[in-house]
OpenMM code with the backbone's topology and positions (N, CA, C; nanometers):
from openmm import Vec3, app, unit

residues = "MET ILE CYS GLY ALA ILE ILE GLY ILE GLY PHE SER LEU THR SER GLU SER ASN THR LEU ILE ILE HIS ALA TYR ALA VAL PRO VAL VAL PHE GLY VAL ILE ALA TRP ASN TYR PHE ARG ARG PHE HIS TYR THR ALA PRO PHE ILE THR ALA CYS ILE LEU LEU VAL PHE ILE ALA GLY THR ASP PHE PHE LEU VAL ALA LEU LEU ILE GLN LYS SER PHE VAL MET PHE SER SER LEU ILE GLY THR".split()
positions = [
    Vec3(-1.2480, -2.9972, -0.6176),
    Vec3(-1.3903, -2.9647, -0.5872),
    Vec3(-1.4601, -3.0034, -0.7334),
    Vec3(-1.3628, -2.9744, -0.8716),
    Vec3(-1.4228, -3.0221, -0.9761),
    Vec3(-1.4793, -3.1808, -0.9725),
    Vec3(-1.3713, -3.2826, -0.9365),
    Vec3(-1.3832, -3.4130, -0.9404),
    Vec3(-1.5394, -3.4443, -0.8367),
    Vec3(-1.5308, -3.3790, -0.7253),
    Vec3(-1.6530, -3.3900, -0.6678),
    Vec3(-1.7775, -3.3405, -0.7198),
    Vec3(-1.7699, -3.2218, -0.8021),
    Vec3(-1.8755, -3.1940, -0.8732),
    Vec3(-1.9337, -3.3107, -0.9822),
    Vec3(-1.8251, -3.3576, -1.0641),
    Vec3(-1.8514, -3.4520, -1.1611),
    Vec3(-1.9380, -3.5617, -1.0864),
    Vec3(-1.8746, -3.6226, -0.9848),
    Vec3(-1.9166, -3.7339, -0.9231),
    Vec3(-2.0691, -3.7014, -0.8849),
    Vec3(-2.0892, -3.5838, -0.8199),
    Vec3(-2.2424, -3.5456, -0.7647),
    Vec3(-2.3272, -3.5109, -0.8783),
    Vec3(-2.3017, -3.4575, -0.9574),
    Vec3(-2.3789, -3.4334, -1.0656),
    Vec3(-2.4256, -3.5647, -1.1718),
    Vec3(-2.3094, -3.6687, -1.1757),
    Vec3(-2.3301, -3.7845, -1.2194),
    Vec3(-2.4067, -3.8683, -1.1752),
    Vec3(-2.4023, -3.8722, -1.0150),
    Vec3(-2.5033, -3.9499, -0.9620),
    Vec3(-2.6450, -3.9477, -0.9487),
    Vec3(-2.6391, -3.8078, -0.9790),
    Vec3(-2.7875, -3.7596, -0.9846),
    Vec3(-2.8476, -3.7636, -1.1197),
    Vec3(-2.7787, -3.7773, -1.2341),
    Vec3(-2.8149, -3.7842, -1.3707),
    Vec3(-2.8087, -3.8991, -1.4168),
    Vec3(-2.7358, -4.0049, -1.3822),
    Vec3(-2.6744, -4.1071, -1.4627),
    Vec3(-2.6733, -4.2284, -1.3816),
    Vec3(-2.6248, -4.3535, -1.4031),
    Vec3(-2.5664, -4.4444, -1.3191),
    Vec3(-2.4469, -4.4514, -1.2447),
    Vec3(-2.4198, -4.5234, -1.1382),
    Vec3(-2.3104, -4.4983, -1.0709),
    Vec3(-2.1848, -4.5514, -1.1836),
    Vec3(-2.2086, -4.6456, -1.2483),
    Vec3(-2.0995, -4.6831, -1.3339),
    Vec3(-2.0553, -4.6009, -1.4478),
    Vec3(-2.1764, -4.5373, -1.5075),
    Vec3(-2.1436, -4.4341, -1.6129),
    Vec3(-2.0876, -4.2994, -1.5507),
    Vec3(-2.1237, -4.3025, -1.4213),
    Vec3(-2.0228, -4.1620, -1.3619),
    Vec3(-1.8781, -4.1751, -1.3220),
    Vec3(-1.8707, -4.3274, -1.3010),
    Vec3(-1.7289, -4.3453, -1.2539),
    Vec3(-1.6549, -4.3576, -1.3901),
    Vec3(-1.7211, -4.3997, -1.5099),
    Vec3(-1.6403, -4.3885, -1.6186),
    Vec3(-1.6153, -4.2403, -1.6985),
    Vec3(-1.7276, -4.1553, -1.6735),
    Vec3(-1.7126, -4.0164, -1.7207),
    Vec3(-1.5891, -3.9444, -1.6099),
    Vec3(-1.6038, -3.9711, -1.4856),
    Vec3(-1.5183, -3.9239, -1.3934),
    Vec3(-1.3464, -3.9790, -1.4055),
    Vec3(-1.3440, -4.1103, -1.4580),
    Vec3(-1.2036, -4.1553, -1.5265),
    Vec3(-1.1651, -4.0768, -1.6390),
    Vec3(-1.2283, -4.0445, -1.7246),
    Vec3(-1.1974, -3.9524, -1.8613),
    Vec3(-1.1778, -3.8306, -1.8271),
    Vec3(-1.2264, -3.7586, -1.7307),
    Vec3(-1.2344, -3.6317, -1.6702),
    Vec3(-1.1065, -3.5771, -1.6115),
    Vec3(-1.0967, -3.6906, -1.5098),
    Vec3(-0.9776, -3.6625, -1.3979),
    Vec3(-0.8272, -3.6073, -1.4844),
    Vec3(-0.7877, -3.7106, -1.5857),
    Vec3(-0.6621, -3.6480, -1.6606),
    Vec3(-0.6831, -3.5188, -1.7040),
    Vec3(-0.7907, -3.4782, -1.7601),
    Vec3(-0.8240, -3.3523, -1.8152),
    Vec3(-0.8094, -3.2163, -1.7039),
    Vec3(-0.8656, -3.2633, -1.6048),
    Vec3(-0.8747, -3.1478, -1.5044),
    Vec3(-0.7259, -3.1595, -1.4488),
    Vec3(-0.6543, -3.2535, -1.4181),
    Vec3(-0.5220, -3.2431, -1.3686),
    Vec3(-0.4278, -3.1761, -1.4856),
    Vec3(-0.4629, -3.2290, -1.5997),
    Vec3(-0.3709, -3.1701, -1.6887),
    Vec3(-0.3692, -3.0047, -1.7149),
    Vec3(-0.4985, -2.9674, -1.6763),
    Vec3(-0.5282, -2.8267, -1.6839),
    Vec3(-0.4565, -2.7468, -1.5515),
    Vec3(-0.4605, -2.8313, -1.4418),
    Vec3(-0.4145, -2.7708, -1.3236),
    Vec3(-0.2436, -2.7726, -1.3424),
    Vec3(-0.1905, -2.8956, -1.3906),
    Vec3(-0.0460, -2.8831, -1.4011),
    Vec3(-0.0028, -2.7816, -1.5107),
    Vec3(-0.0667, -2.7612, -1.6362),
    Vec3(-0.0510, -2.6697, -1.7322),
    Vec3(-0.0226, -2.5324, -1.6560),
    Vec3(-0.1291, -2.4767, -1.5585),
    Vec3(-0.1407, -2.3727, -1.5196),
    Vec3(-0.0201, -2.3556, -1.4202),
    Vec3(-0.0160, -2.4639, -1.3420),
    Vec3(0.1122, -2.4500, -1.2277),
    Vec3(0.2463, -2.4441, -1.3032),
    Vec3(0.2766, -2.4908, -1.4189),
    Vec3(0.4170, -2.5142, -1.4834),
    Vec3(0.4104, -2.3628, -1.5565),
    Vec3(0.3185, -2.3212, -1.5997),
    Vec3(0.2973, -2.1905, -1.6901),
    Vec3(0.3312, -2.0714, -1.5689),
    Vec3(0.2796, -2.0868, -1.4746),
    Vec3(0.2967, -1.9590, -1.3588),
    Vec3(0.4062, -1.9971, -1.2728),
    Vec3(0.4343, -2.0945, -1.2118),
    Vec3(0.5112, -2.1124, -1.1113),
    Vec3(0.6527, -2.1919, -1.1372),
    Vec3(0.6252, -2.3344, -1.1826),
    Vec3(0.7128, -2.4306, -1.2022),
    Vec3(0.8305, -2.4407, -1.0917),
    Vec3(0.7580, -2.4391, -0.9546),
    Vec3(0.8877, -2.4925, -0.8804),
    Vec3(0.9510, -2.6010, -0.8595),
    Vec3(0.8746, -2.6987, -0.8765),
    Vec3(0.9321, -2.8468, -0.8993),
    Vec3(0.9401, -2.9147, -1.0189),
    Vec3(1.0134, -3.0048, -1.0255),
    Vec3(1.0192, -3.0871, -1.1593),
    Vec3(0.8831, -3.1759, -1.1885),
    Vec3(0.8489, -3.2050, -1.2971),
    Vec3(0.7207, -3.2619, -1.3431),
    Vec3(0.7091, -3.3850, -1.2484),
    Vec3(0.8083, -3.4611, -1.2321),
    Vec3(0.7812, -3.5958, -1.1740),
    Vec3(0.7416, -3.5655, -1.0305),
    Vec3(0.8286, -3.5008, -0.9559),
    Vec3(0.7845, -3.4440, -0.8187),
    Vec3(0.6361, -3.3711, -0.8157),
    Vec3(0.6141, -3.2878, -0.9069),
    Vec3(0.4712, -3.2519, -0.9135),
    Vec3(0.3504, -3.3341, -0.9346),
    Vec3(0.3965, -3.4385, -1.0191),
    Vec3(0.2993, -3.5687, -1.0124),
    Vec3(0.2754, -3.6364, -0.9086),
    Vec3(0.3788, -3.6611, -0.8303),
    Vec3(0.3959, -3.7379, -0.6936),
    Vec3(0.3134, -3.6708, -0.6119),
    Vec3(0.3402, -3.5364, -0.5923),
    Vec3(0.2643, -3.4253, -0.5029),
    Vec3(0.1201, -3.4353, -0.5172),
    Vec3(0.0728, -3.4427, -0.6662),
    Vec3(-0.0849, -3.4554, -0.6707),
    Vec3(-0.1562, -3.5718, -0.6321),
    Vec3(-0.0412, -3.6709, -0.6956),
    Vec3(-0.1140, -3.8157, -0.6481),
    Vec3(-0.1126, -3.8456, -0.4937),
    Vec3(-0.0359, -3.8162, -0.4072),
    Vec3(-0.0208, -3.8177, -0.2769),
    Vec3(-0.1493, -3.7221, -0.2318),
    Vec3(-0.1766, -3.5918, -0.2600),
    Vec3(-0.2902, -3.5200, -0.2642),
    Vec3(-0.4015, -3.5869, -0.2424),
    Vec3(-0.4288, -3.6344, -0.3770),
    Vec3(-0.5556, -3.7018, -0.4227),
    Vec3(-0.5782, -3.8252, -0.3447),
    Vec3(-0.4877, -3.8997, -0.3284),
    Vec3(-0.4997, -4.0186, -0.2334),
    Vec3(-0.5322, -3.9959, -0.1091),
    Vec3(-0.4924, -3.8865, -0.0448),
    Vec3(-0.5241, -3.8644, 0.0662),
    Vec3(-0.6528, -3.8041, 0.0940),
    Vec3(-0.6890, -3.7068, -0.0043),
    Vec3(-0.8142, -3.6386, 0.0139),
    Vec3(-0.9094, -3.7905, -0.0069),
    Vec3(-0.8956, -3.8788, -0.1098),
    Vec3(-1.0140, -3.9795, -0.1262),
    Vec3(-0.9835, -4.0672, 0.0132),
    Vec3(-0.8851, -4.0907, 0.0705),
    Vec3(-0.8977, -4.1819, 0.1703),
    Vec3(-0.9521, -4.1091, 0.3102),
    Vec3(-0.8963, -3.9744, 0.3309),
    Vec3(-0.9368, -3.9214, 0.4743),
    Vec3(-1.0587, -3.8413, 0.4588),
    Vec3(-1.0974, -3.7829, 0.3466),
    Vec3(-1.2035, -3.6937, 0.3280),
    Vec3(-1.3300, -3.7647, 0.2911),
    Vec3(-1.3061, -3.8253, 0.1562),
    Vec3(-1.4138, -3.9050, 0.0852),
    Vec3(-1.4638, -4.0275, 0.1683),
    Vec3(-1.3373, -4.1264, 0.1795),
    Vec3(-1.3839, -4.2476, 0.2458),
    Vec3(-1.4241, -4.2345, 0.3876),
    Vec3(-1.3593, -4.1721, 0.4725),
    Vec3(-1.3838, -4.1674, 0.6313),
    Vec3(-1.4977, -4.0627, 0.6430),
    Vec3(-1.5032, -3.9275, 0.6079),
    Vec3(-1.5645, -3.8663, 0.6400),
    Vec3(-1.7181, -3.8456, 0.5555),
    Vec3(-1.7075, -3.8434, 0.4545),
    Vec3(-1.8186, -3.8326, 0.3639),
    Vec3(-1.9141, -3.9554, 0.3245),
    Vec3(-1.8461, -4.0667, 0.2851),
    Vec3(-1.8955, -4.2021, 0.2558),
    Vec3(-1.9020, -4.2722, 0.3936),
    Vec3(-1.8237, -4.2694, 0.4709),
    Vec3(-1.7970, -4.3626, 0.5807),
    Vec3(-1.7782, -4.4951, 0.5583),
    Vec3(-1.6876, -4.4978, 0.4343),
    Vec3(-1.6963, -4.6602, 0.4040),
    Vec3(-1.5699, -4.6677, 0.3110),
    Vec3(-1.5140, -4.7820, 0.2909),
    Vec3(-1.4011, -4.7822, 0.1832),
    Vec3(-1.4450, -4.8639, 0.1091),
    Vec3(-1.5657, -4.8766, 0.0383),
    Vec3(-1.6231, -4.9447, -0.0597),
    Vec3(-1.5640, -4.9137, -0.1873),
    Vec3(-1.5431, -4.7680, -0.1879),
    Vec3(-1.4628, -4.7094, -0.3190),
    Vec3(-1.3532, -4.7605, -0.3669),
    Vec3(-1.2842, -4.8229, -0.2734),
    Vec3(-1.1332, -4.8847, -0.2856),
    Vec3(-1.1521, -5.0219, -0.3327),
    Vec3(-1.2722, -5.0804, -0.3340),
    Vec3(-1.2818, -5.2019, -0.3852),
    Vec3(-1.2721, -5.2604, -0.5332),
    Vec3(-1.2769, -5.1570, -0.6111),
    Vec3(-1.2730, -5.1635, -0.7511),
    Vec3(-1.1764, -5.0581, -0.8171),
    Vec3(-1.1058, -5.0939, -0.9422),
    Vec3(-1.0112, -5.0230, -0.9761),
    Vec3(-1.0697, -4.8724, -1.0262),
    Vec3(-1.1724, -4.8892, -1.0768),
    Vec3(-1.2427, -4.7687, -1.1201),
    Vec3(-1.2867, -4.6805, -0.9988),
    Vec3(-1.3290, -4.7503, -0.9022),
    Vec3(-1.3772, -4.6896, -0.7849),
    Vec3(-1.2437, -4.5909, -0.7245),
    Vec3(-1.1344, -4.6721, -0.7182),
    Vec3(-1.0276, -4.6089, -0.6768),
    Vec3(-0.9720, -4.4937, -0.7508),
] * unit.nanometer
topology = app.Topology()
chain = topology.addChain("A")
for resn in residues:
    res = topology.addResidue(resn, chain)
    for name in ("N", "CA", "C"):
        topology.addAtom(name, app.Element.getBySymbol(name[0]), res)
């Protein structure tokens, strides 16, 4: 939801390119906070497994929710920063 908010607010305030750059810098911070909270409270899986789970979750969300349902296009996957 935070990443979606960054994209939504960014598109309304600045260019697509600037928004994607801001998003690229914000995502590691957002997931760092998520991972830090997870390991502080639960710590059920090893760090590598947790990173893989987060990666699969985000890739699936980008593909199925964002590309197929929201944008109805796979244009976001045409560039590295868009992906």
